[in-house]
C-alpha positions as CSV (number, residue, x, y, z in Angstrom):
1,M,-10.9,12.3,8.0
2,N,-10.4,8.7,9.1
3,V,-7.2,7.2,7.5
4,V,-6.3,3.6,7.9
5,I,-2.7,2.7,6.9
6,I,-1.6,-1.0,6.7
7,G,2.2,-1.4,6.9
8,A,2.7,1.8,8.9
9,N,5.6,1.2,11.3
10,R,8.5,2.3,9.2
11,G,9.5,3.9,5.9
12,I,6.8,5.1,3.5
13,G,4.0,3.9,5.8
14,L,5.3,5.8,8.7
15,G,5.7,8.8,6.5
16,F,2.0,8.5,5.6
17,V,1.1,8.4,9.3
18,R,3.0,11.6,10.0
19,H,1.6,13.3,6.9
20,Y,-2.0,12.7,7.7
21,L,-1.6,13.5,11.4
22,Q,-0.1,16.9,10.3
23,Q,-3.2,17.3,8.1
24,G,-5.4,16.9,11.1
25,G,-6.6,13.4,10.3
26,E,-7.5,10.6,12.6
27,V,-5.1,7.9,11.8
28,W,-5.2,4.1,12.4
29,A,-1.7,2.6,11.9
30,G,-1.4,-1.1,11.3
31,F,1.8,-3.1,11.9
32,R,2.6,-6.8,11.5
33,Q,4.6,-7.6,14.6
34,S,6.1,-4.5,16.3
35,P,4.8,-0.9,16.2
36,G,8.5,0.3,15.9
37,A,8.7,4.0,15.5
38,L,5.0,4.4,15.9
39,D,5.5,4.2,19.6
40,E,7.5,7.4,19.5
41,I,4.6,9.4,18.1
42,D,2.7,11.2,20.9
43,D,-0.6,12.1,19.4
44,A,-4.1,11.3,20.7
45,R,-5.3,11.0,17.1
46,L,-3.0,8.0,16.4
47,H,-4.4,4.6,17.0
48,L,-2.4,1.4,16.6
49,F,-3.6,-2.0,15.6
50,Q,-1.9,-5.3,14.6
51,W,-2.5,-6.5,11.1
52,D,-0.7,-9.3,9.3
53,V,-1.5,-9.2,5.6
54,T,-0.8,-12.9,5.2
55,R,-3.7,-13.7,7.5
56,N,-7.4,-13.8,6.5
57,Y,-9.4,-11.8,9.0
58,S,-13.1,-12.6,9.8
59,A,-15.6,-9.9,10.5
60,A,-15.3,-10.8,14.2
61,D,-11.5,-10.4,14.0
62,V,-11.8,-7.0,12.4
63,Q,-14.2,-5.9,15.1
64,T,-11.5,-6.3,17.7
65,K,-9.1,-4.0,15.9
66,G,-10.9,-0.8,17.0
67,L,-11.2,0.6,13.5
68,P,-13.7,3.3,12.6
69,D,-17.1,2.4,11.1
70,G,-16.3,4.7,8.2
71,I,-12.9,4.7,6.5
72,D,-12.3,7.8,4.3
73,L,-8.9,6.5,3.1
74,L,-7.4,3.1,3.2
75,I,-3.7,2.8,2.2
76,N,-2.3,-0.6,1.6
77,N,1.5,-0.1,2.0
78,A,2.7,-3.4,3.5
79,G,5.1,-5.2,1.2
80,V,8.3,-7.2,0.9
81,Y,11.0,-7.4,-1.8
82,G,11.8,-11.0,-1.2
83,P,15.2,-12.6,-1.7
84,G,18.0,-10.2,-2.3
85,G,21.3,-10.5,-4.1
86,N,20.9,-13.0,-6.9
87,G,18.0,-14.8,-5.2
88,Q,15.5,-13.6,-7.7
89,E,17.5,-14.4,-10.8
90,L,16.3,-17.0,-13.2
91,T,18.7,-19.7,-11.9
92,H,17.9,-19.1,-8.3
93,I,14.2,-18.1,-7.9
94,T,12.0,-20.8,-6.4
95,A,8.2,-21.4,-6.4
96,E,8.2,-20.8,-2.6
97,D,9.8,-17.4,-3.0
98,M,7.3,-16.4,-5.7
99,M,4.4,-17.5,-3.6
100,A,5.6,-15.8,-0.4
101,V,6.1,-12.4,-2.1
102,F,2.8,-12.7,-3.9
103,A,1.0,-13.5,-0.7
104,T,2.2,-10.2,0.9
105,D,2.4,-7.8,-2.0
106,C,-0.7,-8.8,-3.9
107,V,-3.0,-11.1,-2.0
108,G,-2.5,-9.2,1.2
109,P,-3.9,-5.9,0.0
110,L,-6.8,-7.6,-1.7
111,M,-7.8,-9.5,1.5
112,A,-7.5,-6.2,3.5
113,V,-9.9,-4.5,1.1
114,K,-12.2,-7.5,1.3
115,A,-12.2,-7.3,5.1
116,L,-12.6,-3.6,5.4
117,K,-14.7,-2.7,2.3
118,N,-17.9,-2.1,4.2
119,R,-16.2,0.5,6.3
120,V,-14.8,2.2,3.2
121,I,-18.2,2.0,1.5
122,H,-19.8,3.5,4.5
123,A,-17.7,6.6,4.0
124,R,-17.7,6.5,0.2
125,G,-14.0,6.6,0.7
126,R,-10.8,6.0,-1.3
127,I,-8.4,3.1,-1.5
128,A,-4.7,3.5,-2.4
129,N,-2.6,0.4,-3.1
130,L,1.1,0.9,-3.3
131,S,2.7,-1.0,-6.2
132,S,6.0,-0.1,-7.9
133,K,7.2,0.8,-11.4
134,M,9.1,-2.5,-11.2
135,G,5.7,-4.1,-11.8
136,S,5.5,-2.3,-15.2
137,S,6.2,-4.5,-18.2
138,D,6.9,-1.5,-20.3
139,D,9.5,-0.2,-17.8
140,N,11.3,-3.6,-17.4
141,S,14.7,-3.3,-19.2
142,S,16.8,-5.3,-16.8
143,G,14.9,-8.5,-16.2
144,G,15.2,-10.5,-13.0
145,A,13.4,-9.6,-9.7
146,Y,10.8,-12.2,-10.7
147,A,8.9,-12.4,-7.5
148,Y,8.8,-8.7,-6.8
149,R,8.0,-7.6,-10.3
150,A,5.2,-10.3,-10.7
151,A,3.5,-9.5,-7.4
152,K,3.6,-5.7,-8.0
153,A,2.2,-6.2,-11.5
154,A,-0.6,-8.4,-10.2
155,L,-1.5,-5.7,-7.7
156,V,-2.1,-3.2,-10.5
157,I,-4.6,-5.7,-12.0
158,V,-6.2,-6.3,-8.6
159,S,-6.6,-2.5,-8.1
160,K,-8.3,-2.1,-11.5
161,S,-10.8,-4.8,-10.7
162,L,-11.5,-3.3,-7.2
163,A,-12.0,0.1,-8.9
164,I,-14.7,-1.4,-11.2
165,D,-16.3,-3.5,-8.5
166,L,-16.6,-0.7,-5.9
167,A,-17.5,2.1,-8.3
168,D,-21.2,1.8,-7.8
169,D,-20.6,2.1,-4.0
170,G,-18.9,5.4,-4.5
171,V,-15.5,4.1,-3.6
172,R,-12.5,5.2,-5.7
173,V,-9.4,3.1,-6.1
174,I,-5.9,4.1,-7.3
175,T,-2.5,2.3,-7.6
176,L,0.6,4.3,-6.6
177,H,4.3,4.2,-7.5
178,P,6.2,5.8,-4.7
179,G,9.3,6.4,-6.6
180,W,12.8,5.2,-5.8
181,V,12.7,6.1,-2.1
182,R,15.5,6.1,0.4
183,T,14.1,3.4,2.8
184,D,15.3,0.2,4.4
185,M,14.1,-1.8,1.4
186,T,16.4,0.2,-1.0
187,H,19.2,0.2,1.6
188,H,18.7,4.0,1.6
189,T,20.1,4.3,-2.0
190,G,16.9,5.9,-3.5
191,L,16.7,9.2,-5.4
192,I,14.1,10.8,-3.2
193,D,13.3,10.9,0.5
194,V,10.1,9.6,2.2
195,D,8.6,13.1,2.7
196,E,8.8,13.9,-1.0
197,S,7.3,10.6,-2.0
198,V,4.5,10.7,0.6
199,S,3.6,14.3,-0.1
200,G,3.5,13.6,-3.8
201,M,1.3,10.5,-3.4
202,A,-1.0,12.4,-1.0
203,R,-1.6,15.0,-3.8
204,V,-2.4,12.2,-6.2
205,I,-4.9,10.7,-3.7
206,E,-6.4,14.1,-3.1
207,H,-7.0,14.5,-6.9
208,I,-8.0,10.9,-7.5
209,D,-11.0,12.0,-9.6
210,D,-8.6,13.4,-12.2
211,Y,-7.5,9.9,-13.0
212,R,-9.4,7.0,-14.5
213,P,-10.6,4.3,-12.0
214,G,-7.7,2.0,-11.0
215,A,-5.1,4.1,-12.7
216,F,-1.4,3.4,-12.0
217,V,0.1,6.8,-11.0
218,A,3.6,7.8,-9.8
219,F,4.2,10.1,-6.9
220,D,4.8,13.0,-9.3
221,G,1.3,12.6,-10.8
222,K,2.4,10.9,-14.0
223,I,0.7,7.8,-15.4
224,V,2.9,4.8,-15.2
225,P,2.9,2.8,-18.5
226,F,1.9,-0.8,-17.7
């Protein structure tokens, strides 16, 4: 099984790397600038490549990454929260902040799929895009977080369109909510650890055919109201 993970050098992405290596998969782990903890993994089945989701990669660029011709599973995990503190409150949010988070959290995954879709199609593979329940309008009871909420909501829509557009090619697409996970992004204040989140999402991916195309599903297998 060829697994490509973008945003893999820490947190949930690193958890996915370890999970699929333990499952016997061949894993390509993408990082933006530094491989970080990926360098500590000694496994011949792990392949590292640099991928900045804010860049547009040509076919020639992709060819230099050493990725497999057939991708069984593409996981788009790279993301940012954006300004912390009160930086995403109504009185402080800026257009520049909105666009920067949108570029990474929504446009980035879309462009990655565009660049790699032929390899996923070749394997009739699966695509998992990591969003967040904070992108759910139904779940929003506290307001604020304008950039992060909007970008994660938009990613759900992007995933749905990808699921429709790639269905005839045998590619299945799902959007995942990892839960409130103890990572750097949450300052390690989450309710669950990385292993619980990743193992749950991996089960959802394994049973992707149990969900409608482009569904928004939490790590525990429950549909996220949108």
